[in-house]
N, C-alpha and C positions, 0 to 999 in steps of 0.2 A: 265885810258881810253885806248881804243884799237886803234891802228894806222895801217891801211892797206895801204901798200905802192904800191900795184899793184892790178890789176884785175885777177881773176881766168883765167887760160889758160894754155895749154900744154907747151908753151915756156916762160911763165912768171916766174920771180924769185919768191922764197918763200916769203910770206909776213912777215913783221916784226911786232911783237907785243910787246908793251911797257907796262910792268906790274907795278902796283902801290904797290904790296906786298900782297900776300895771307895769309890767316889764316888756321887753321886746317881743317875746313870744306872744304875749297877749295882744299887742298891737297887730302883730303878723296875723293871728288868728282872726282878727276883724276883717281882713281882706279876703276871707274864704279862699285859702291857698289851693284847695283841690279844684275849685272853680276856675281859679287863675291858670292852673296847668292846662285845663281843657281850652280855655280861651287862647292861650299862647299856641297850642297845638293846632286848633281850627284856623286861627289867623295865619299861622305858617303855611298851611295847606292852601288857603286862599291866596297867598303870595306865589306858591310854586306853580299853581294852575294858571297863573296870569300870563298874558302876552306881554312880556317886558322884562326889564332887568333893573335891579337896585343894588347899589354898593353894599357889601356885606355889613359895614359899620352902620349904615343907615337902616338896614333891615334889622339889625339887633336892637339898635335904639328904639325903633318903631315897635318892635315886639314887646320890648320892656314897657314902653309907654302904654300900649294897649293893655298889657297885663295890670299895670298900675291903675289904669282907668276901670277896669273890671273890679279890681280890689277895692277901689274907692266907692263904686256903687254897692259892693257887698257890705262895706263898712256903713254906708248910709242906710242900707236895708236893716242891718242889725241894730243901729240907732233907733229907727222908727219902730222895729218889731220887738223891742226888748221885752214889752209886756207879754207878748205871745210867747217868745222863747222862754220866759220864766215858768210857764206852766206846761211846756212840753218836754218829755223826758230826753229826747235827742238834742235839745238845744239849751237846756237849763243851765249847762256849765259854760255856755259862751261868756266872753269877758264881761259884758254889761250885766246881764241877770246875775251872774256869779259875784258881782261886786268888785271886779278887779280893775275895771275901767268905768269912768262916769259917762253918762249920756252926753254931757257937754264936751268931754274930751274926744269922744267918738265922732260927734258931729263935726267939730273942728278939724280933726284928722281926715275925715272923709271929704270934706269940702276942699281942704288944701290939696289933697291928692287929685281930686277931680279937676281942678283948674291947672295944676302943674302937668298932669298927664296930657291934656288936651293941648296946652302951649308947647310942650316938648314934641309931640307928634306933628303939630303944625309947622314947627320950625325945622324939624329934622326931615320930614317927608313932604307933606303938602296939606293944604287946609281943607280939602275935600275929606281926606281921611280923618283929620282932626274933628271936622264937623260931624262925621258919622259917630266918632268915639263920644263926643259930647251928647249927641242925640241918644245913644245907647245908655250912657249914664243916667240922663234925665228920664228916659223910658223906664229903666229899671227901678231907679230910686224913687221916682215920683208917680208916674202912671201906674206901674205895677205894684210897688210896695205900698204907697199911700192911698191908692184908690182901688185898683182891680182885686188885690188879694183879699180884701175884706168886704168887697161889694158883690162879687159874682163867682159862680162856679166855673165860669170860663177864664178864670184868673191865669191858670197855667197855659191855656191855649193862646190867649192874646199876649200874655207876658212873655211867652216863649220867643217872641220876636227879638227881645234883647239878647238872649243867649244865642240867638242864630246869626247875629250880625258880625261877629269877628271875622269870618271868611271874606265878607264884603269890605270890611275896613282893610283887611290884608291885601286885597286886590287893588284897592284904592291907593294904598302905599306904593305899590309897584308901577301901576299904570297910570295913576291919576284919574282914573275913571272906574266905573262899575260895569262889569260885563255879565254875560250870561253864565259863565262858569261859577262865579261867586254867588249869583242869585239862585242857581240850582243847589249849591251847598246850603245856602240860607234855608231853602225850601225843605231840604232833607232834614236839617236840624229842627226846623219849625214843626214838621209833621211827626218827628221822632219824640218830641218833648212830652206831649200828653200821654201816650201809652207808657212811657218810661216813669213819669211822676205818679200817674194814677195807680200803677201797680203798687207802689209803695203806699199811696194814700189809702188803699183798700184795707191794709193792715194797720194803719195809723189813724183810722177814721175817728175813733174815740178821742184821741189826743187833739185832732183838729176840731172836733165838736167842742171839747172843753175849752179850747182857746178861742172859739168863735170864728173860725175860718171856714167860709163855705166851700169846701173842696167837693169835687164831683160825687164821691160816695156819700157824703152827708146831705147833699141836696137832691140829686137825682136818684140815689140809691145804689147799692152795690150792683145789682142786676144790670141797670142801665149802664153803669161805669164799665162793667166787663164787656158788655156789647160794644161800647164805644172803643175800647181797647182793641178789640178785634178789627173793627172798621178802619181805625187809624192804621193798624198793621197791614191790612189789605191794601190800603192806599200807599203806604210806605214802601212796600216791596217793589212795585215797578218804579217808583219815583227814585228809589236808590240806584236803579240802573240808568237813569238819565244821562249821567256823565259818559256812558258808553255810547249812547245814541248820539250825543252831541260831539263825540270824537276826542274828549280829554280824559276819558277813562279807557284803559286797555283790557287786555285779556286777564291779567291778575285781578283787576278791580271787578271784572265781570263775574269771575268765579266766586270771589268773596261776596259780591252783591247778591248773587243768586242763592248761595248757601245761607247767607245771613238773612235774606228776606224770608226764605222758608223757615228758618229758625224763629224769627220774630212771629210768623204766623203760627207756628206750632206752639210756642209758649203762650201766646194770647189765647189759643183754644183751651190750653190747660187752665189758664185763669178762668175762662168762661165756664168750664166743667166743674172745677173744684171749688166749692162755695162754703165749706165749713170746716172748722177745726184746723188741725195741723196741715192737712192737705192744701187748704186754702192759703195758708201762710207760705208753704213751700212753693206753691205755684206762683204766688205773687212775687215773692222774693227771687224766684228763678227768672221771671220775666224782667224784673228790675235789673238783676245782674247781667243777664244776657243782652239786654238793650245797650248797656254800657259797652259791652264787648263788641256788639254789632257796629256802633258808631265809630269806636276806635279802630276797628278793622277796616272799615270803609275808607276812612281818612288816612290810615297808614298805607293802604294800598295806593292811593293817589300820590301820596308823598314818596313812596318807594318807586313808583313808575316815573315820576316826573324828575326825581332827584338822582336816581341810581341807574338810569339807563334800561329800566325793566318795561318800558312802555311798548306794547305790542297791539297796535290799533286793530279793532274789529270792524270799524266803519270807515 
């Protein structure tokens, strides 16, 4: 069972969670497996667009280390945010607030995996990649989770850097350096993150308010958030085509980039126009869902072009 010893508030002590003992699925849930899948995918694309070659075994070990590092940061985030998770519907059944794993166990698990993933990546690939992974873990677990998330409505904007770094780490694994290819992929994910999360935040605003999290709809208001979603989408559309201009995105990528960019703009305008009731919810969830499809399609196109001989340069 879960025992909350206090209410959420800026001056309240951290809640105590009494665990009854978790099993393997509970520990796996601490790693945020859906996020890990995205990390593996984007890091792999960072590898394939790099100018270089890495032995398959090293590549697989490196991807696993990157995934475990991402899972470790997710675990530390759940440890720190257990008080918030307990009062939000979509997170209340996570292992710590649900009482299946104690805060102390989660902290130890997250720290162990953090150190292990960085060491494995450094020994298997190189220490630049390992250093970038370490920076990502610290940025997400400390800078974002412990500071930005509860301090500013720009939490998703700045904190999005952590989620955008896997392609950079992937390129560092292959080439031992950071190039323009992975930096462009970083920029695409970074600019994609706010409209993606703010769309969901629009319909979860009451929960965020109850948890004391200053998400953009709660601070700047829904109208301002909708306008910002449109502006980010306007900027994202041409940025998504940067790989074509730089010569590592081909015809397939260009088609998907144009169609997807137009789709992002269309969905953002729907969010701007639909401001009440069920129409508002449908528009926001449509934006949230399409943004996932957009990013997956972009990166899949790069992967297909670079890995399966489908690259047809336009520049």
